[in-house]
C-alpha positions in Angstrom: -129.0 -182.7 -38.5 -127.3 -185.3 -36.4 -127.8 -188.9 -37.6 -127.8 -191.9 -35.2 -126.1 -195.0 -36.6 -126.4 -197.4 -33.7 -126.5 -201.0 -35.1 -128.7 -202.3 -32.3 -126.9 -205.6 -32.1 -129.2 -207.0 -29.4 -132.5 -205.4 -30.3 -134.7 -208.5 -30.3 -132.9 -211.0 -28.2 -131.8 -209.2 -25.1 -133.7 -206.0 -25.0 -132.4 -203.5 -22.5 -132.7 -205.5 -19.3 -129.0 -204.8 -18.6 -129.3 -201.0 -18.7 -127.9 -199.1 -15.8 -130.6 -197.8 -13.5 -131.1 -194.1 -13.8 -131.6 -192.0 -10.7 -133.9 -189.5 -12.6 -136.7 -192.0 -13.2 -140.1 -191.4 -11.5 -142.0 -194.5 -10.6 -145.8 -194.4 -10.9 -148.3 -197.2 -11.8 -150.3 -194.8 -14.0 -147.4 -193.3 -15.9 -143.9 -191.9 -15.5 -141.5 -189.6 -17.2 -137.9 -190.5 -17.5 -135.6 -187.6 -18.2 -132.1 -188.5 -19.3 -128.7 -187.0 -18.9 -126.7 -185.1 -21.5 -127.4 -181.5 -20.4 -123.8 -180.8 -19.6 -122.6 -182.0 -23.0 -125.2 -179.9 -24.8 -124.3 -176.8 -22.7 -120.6 -177.4 -23.7 -121.6 -177.7 -27.3 -123.7 -174.6 -27.2 -120.8 -172.6 -25.7 -118.5 -173.8 -28.4 -121.1 -172.9 -31.0 -121.4 -169.4 -29.7 -117.6 -169.0 -29.9 -117.6 -170.3 -33.5 -120.4 -168.0 -34.4 -118.7 -164.9 -32.8 -115.5 -165.5 -34.8 -117.4 -166.1 -38.0 -119.4 -162.9 -37.5 -116.3 -160.8 -37.1 -114.8 -162.3 -40.3 -118.0 -162.0 -42.4 -118.6 -158.4 -41.3 -115.0 -157.4 -42.3 -115.3 -159.1 -45.7 -118.7 -157.6 -46.3 -117.3 -154.1 -46.0 -114.4 -155.0 -48.4 -116.7 -156.6 -50.9 -119.2 -153.7 -50.8 -116.5 -151.2 -51.5 -115.0 -153.4 -54.1 -118.4 -153.8 -55.9 -118.9 -150.1 -56.0 -115.4 -149.3 -57.3 -115.3 -152.2 -59.8 -118.9 -152.0 -61.1 -119.3 -155.8 -60.6 -122.8 -157.1 -60.1 -121.6 -160.5 -59.2 -119.4 -159.0 -56.5 -122.3 -156.9 -55.3 -124.5 -160.1 -55.3 -121.8 -161.9 -53.3 -121.7 -158.9 -50.9 -125.5 -159.1 -50.6 -125.1 -162.8 -49.8 -122.5 -161.9 -47.2 -125.0 -159.4 -45.7 -127.7 -162.0 -45.5 -125.1 -164.4 -43.9 -124.1 -161.8 -41.4 -127.8 -161.3 -40.4 -128.2 -165.1 -40.3 -125.1 -165.6 -38.2 -126.3 -162.9 -35.7 -129.7 -164.6 -35.6 -128.0 -167.9 -35.0 -125.9 -166.5 -32.2 -128.9 -165.0 -30.5 -130.8 -168.3 -30.9 -128.0 -170.3 -29.2 -128.0 -167.8 -26.3 -131.8 -168.0 -26.0 -131.8 -171.8 -26.4 -129.4 -172.1 -23.4 -132.0 -170.6 -21.0 -133.3 -173.1 -18.5 -136.8 -174.5 -18.6 -139.6 -173.0 -16.6 -143.3 -173.6 -16.0 -144.4 -171.8 -19.2 -141.7 -173.4 -21.3 -141.3 -176.9 -19.9 -138.7 -177.9 -22.6 -136.8 -174.7 -22.2 -136.0 -172.5 -25.2 -134.2 -175.1 -27.4 -136.6 -174.6 -30.3 -135.3 -171.0 -30.7 -132.5 -172.7 -32.8 -135.2 -173.9 -35.2 -136.8 -170.5 -35.5 -133.3 -169.0 -36.2 -132.8 -171.6 -38.9 -136.2 -170.7 -40.3 -135.2 -167.0 -40.5 -132.0 -168.0 -42.3 -133.8 -169.9 -44.9 -136.3 -167.1 -45.6 -133.4 -164.6 -46.0 -131.7 -166.9 -48.5 -134.9 -167.2 -50.6 -135.4 -163.4 -50.6 -131.7 -162.9 -51.6 -132.0 -165.5 -54.5 -135.0 -163.7 -55.9 -133.3 -160.3 -55.7 -130.1 -161.4 -57.3 -131.9 -163.2 -60.1 -133.9 -160.1 -60.9 -130.9 -157.9 -61.1 -128.8 -160.4 -63.1 -131.5 -160.9 -65.7 -132.1 -157.1 -66.0 -128.4 -156.6 -66.7 -128.2 -159.4 -69.2 -131.2 -157.9 -71.2 -129.7 -154.4 -71.1 -128.0 -153.3 -74.3 -125.0 -152.1 -72.4 -123.7 -154.0 -69.4 -121.6 -151.2 -68.0 -117.9 -151.2 -67.4 -116.6 -153.8 -65.0 -113.0 -153.6 -63.6 -112.0 -157.2 -63.7 -108.7 -156.8 -61.9 -110.2 -155.2 -58.7 -113.1 -157.6 -58.9 -110.6 -160.5 -58.9 -108.6 -159.1 -56.0 -111.7 -158.6 -53.8 -113.2 -162.0 -54.6 -109.9 -163.6 -53.7 -110.0 -162.0 -50.3 -113.5 -163.2 -49.9 -112.6 -166.7 -50.8 -109.9 -167.0 -48.2 -112.1 -165.4 -45.5 -115.0 -167.7 -46.3 -112.8 -170.8 -46.2 -111.6 -169.8 -42.7 -115.2 -169.2 -41.5 -116.3 -172.5 -43.0 -113.6 -174.4 -41.0 -114.6 -172.6 -37.8 -118.3 -173.5 -38.2 -117.8 -177.0 -39.5 -117.7 -178.7 -36.1 -121.1 -177.3 -34.9 -122.9 -178.1 -38.2 -123.0 -181.8 -37.4 -125.0 -181.4 -34.2 -127.2 -178.3 -34.6 -129.8 -177.4 -37.3 -129.1 -173.7 -36.4 -125.3 -174.1 -36.9 -126.0 -176.1 -40.1 -127.9 -173.2 -41.5 -124.9 -170.9 -40.7 -122.5 -173.4 -42.2 -124.5 -173.7 -45.4 -124.7 -170.0 -45.8 -120.9 -169.5 -45.5 -120.4 -172.5 -47.9 -122.6 -170.6 -50.4 -120.4 -167.5 -49.9 -117.3 -169.5 -50.6 -118.8 -170.9 -53.8 -120.0 -167.5 -54.7 -116.5 -166.1 -54.4 -115.3 -168.9 -56.7 -118.0 -167.8 -59.3 -116.9 -164.2 -59.0 -113.2 -165.2 -59.5 -114.1 -167.2 -62.6 -116.2 -164.3 -64.0 -113.3 -161.8 -63.3 -110.9 -164.1 -65.1 -113.2 -164.3 -68.2 -113.6 -160.5 -68.2 -109.8 -160.0 -68.0 -109.0 -162.5 -70.7 -111.9 -161.9 -73.2 -113.5 -158.6 -72.2 -116.9 -160.3 -72.0 -118.4 -158.2 -69.2 -121.8 -160.0 -69.1 -119.9 -162.9 -67.5 -120.4 -160.8 -64.4 -124.2 -161.1 -64.6 -124.0 -164.8 -65.5 -121.9 -165.4 -62.4 -124.6 -163.6 -60.4 -127.2 -166.1 -61.7 -124.9 -168.9 -60.7 -124.7 -167.6 -57.2 -128.5 -167.4 -57.0 -128.8 -171.0 -58.3 -126.5 -172.1 -55.5 -128.6 -170.3 -52.9 -132.0 -171.9 -53.7 -131.2 -175.6 -53.0 -129.6 -174.8 -49.7 -132.5 -172.6 -48.7 -135.0 -175.4 -49.6 -133.0 -178.0 -47.7 -132.8 -175.9 -44.6 -136.5 -175.0 -44.7 -137.5 -178.7 -45.2 -135.6 -179.6 -42.0 -137.3 -176.8 -40.1 -140.7 -177.9 -41.3 -139.9 -181.5 -40.2 -139.1 -180.4 -36.7 -142.0 -177.9 -36.3 -144.5 -180.5 -37.6 -143.2 -183.0 -35.1 -142.5 -185.6 -37.7 -140.6 -188.7 -36.6 -136.9 -187.9 -37.1 -135.3 -189.7 -40.0 -132.6 -191.1 -37.7 -135.1 -192.7 -35.4 -135.9 -196.4 -35.9 -139.4 -196.7 -34.4 -139.6 -200.4 -35.1 -136.2 -200.9 -33.4 -137.4 -199.0 -30.3 -140.6 -201.1 -30.1 -138.4 -204.2 -30.3 -136.3 -203.1 -27.4 -139.3 -202.3 -25.3 -141.1 -205.6 -26.1 -137.9 -207.6 -25.3 -137.9 -206.1 -21.7 -138.9 -208.8 -19.1 -142.5 -208.3 -18.0 -143.6 -206.2 -21.1 -146.5 -207.6 -23.0 -147.3 -204.9 -25.6 -146.5 -201.3 -26.5 -148.8 -198.8 -28.3 -149.4 -195.1 -28.8 -145.7 -194.7 -29.6 -144.6 -191.2 -30.5 -141.1 -189.8 -31.1 -140.2 -186.2 -32.2 -137.5 -183.6 -31.9 -137.5 -180.4 -29.9 -134.5 -179.3 -32.0 -131.8 -181.2 -33.9 -130.4 -184.1 -31.8 -132.8 -183.5 -28.9 -135.4 -186.3 -29.1 -138.6 -186.9 -27.0 -140.4 -190.2 -26.8 -143.7 -191.4 -25.3 -145.5 -194.7 -25.3 -148.1 -196.8 -23.4 -146.5 -200.0 -22.2 -148.6 -203.0 -21.3 -147.0 -205.1 -18.6 -147.8 -208.3 -16.7 -149.9 -207.8 -13.5 -147.1 -209.4 -11.5 -144.9 -206.4 -12.2 -147.4 -204.2 -10.3 -147.9 -206.7 -7.5 -144.2 -207.1 -6.9 -143.6 -203.4 -6.9 -141.2 -203.6 -9.9 -142.5 -200.7 -11.9 -139.6 -198.5 -10.7 -136.8 -200.7 -12.0 -138.7 -201.3 -15.2 -139.0 -197.6 -15.8 -135.3 -197.2 -15.0 -134.4 -199.9 -17.5 -136.7 -198.5 -20.3 -135.4 -195.0 -19.8 -131.8 -196.1 -19.8 -132.4 -198.2 -22.9 -133.8 -195.3 -25.0 -131.0 -193.0 -23.8 -128.2 -195.4 -24.4 -129.3 -196.9 -27.7 -131.4 -194.1 -29.4 -130.1 -190.9 -27.9 -133.5 -190.0 -26.6 -133.4 -186.8 -24.5 -136.7 -187.4 -22.6 -138.8 -190.5 -22.5 -142.3 -190.9 -20.9 -143.9 -194.3 -20.3 -147.4 -195.0 -19.2 -147.4 -198.5 -17.6 -150.7 -200.4 -17.9 -151.9 -203.8 -16.9 -153.4 -205.9 -19.7 -157.0 -205.3 -18.6 -156.6 -201.6 -18.6 -155.1 -201.6 -22.1 -158.1 -203.6 -23.4 -160.5 -201.0 -21.7 -158.5 -198.1 -23.2 -158.6 -199.7 -26.7 -162.4 -200.2 -26.5 -162.8 -196.6 -25.4 -161.0 -195.3 -28.5 -163.0 -197.4 -30.9 
């Protein structure tokens, strides 16, 4: 997921009073939502991700056929396991592609934030596929290790096919790398292809051992190595998905820093009921009740204040959508007593 590394050089001393006014701000004395820009850049990124995914799908599908045929002809379980991993990756990449298309659909009355969370559900499906594959490969590998005869494995063909897979996976990895930094969905696809590349390395090593020593159970051991590489990636991806769906505060968000910016704004007395969460990776939403001096309302300065607050969160914290409820001090005291 994308990490924000702003150093916030003027958090406490200057606030965000110098922020450029934003034309999207809505001024109300009871509350206001301040959507921010960035839609164009996200649309461009989504289009680039779809292109990356389409190319990767074509490469993975081709190699899947080659590895499946090679596994049958060579009798290699590790090559078959890697082909199964490729199949799960192909399914995951297709899911990821569909998710990026669905996520690009505009918001409507029933889906006020649009369909951006489709990327998260796509990543969830990818993670579950990886877990299922790891269980299957482990079962098959252990069964072959415990069998008295491992079966004939043609190491030369196994090595050739694994080499082709290694090159193809490396190309796919480079294609997907750019999108993996900004999208949880693309990160899932990237991690799956990375696992394929490492799986190809394991198969190549096993093939080398078989060719040099004749120890054919190296094939089953390589299968276990592939399964072991799958599990941590699946857990990491599922953990990120749970964090988004449970609306946890994103790790890259400095809530104390945000409060400091808001409190440093001229006319702001206090801030409470602060919430920040992610719709999907890199798309943050923020809401807070902001207590302001009565003079701000009397002078009709709520609009400029909302402009400045919204611009502050967008510029310093990459917040996609911010909502502020402006309250005079007496209202905040009444609200607090009502909640006690």
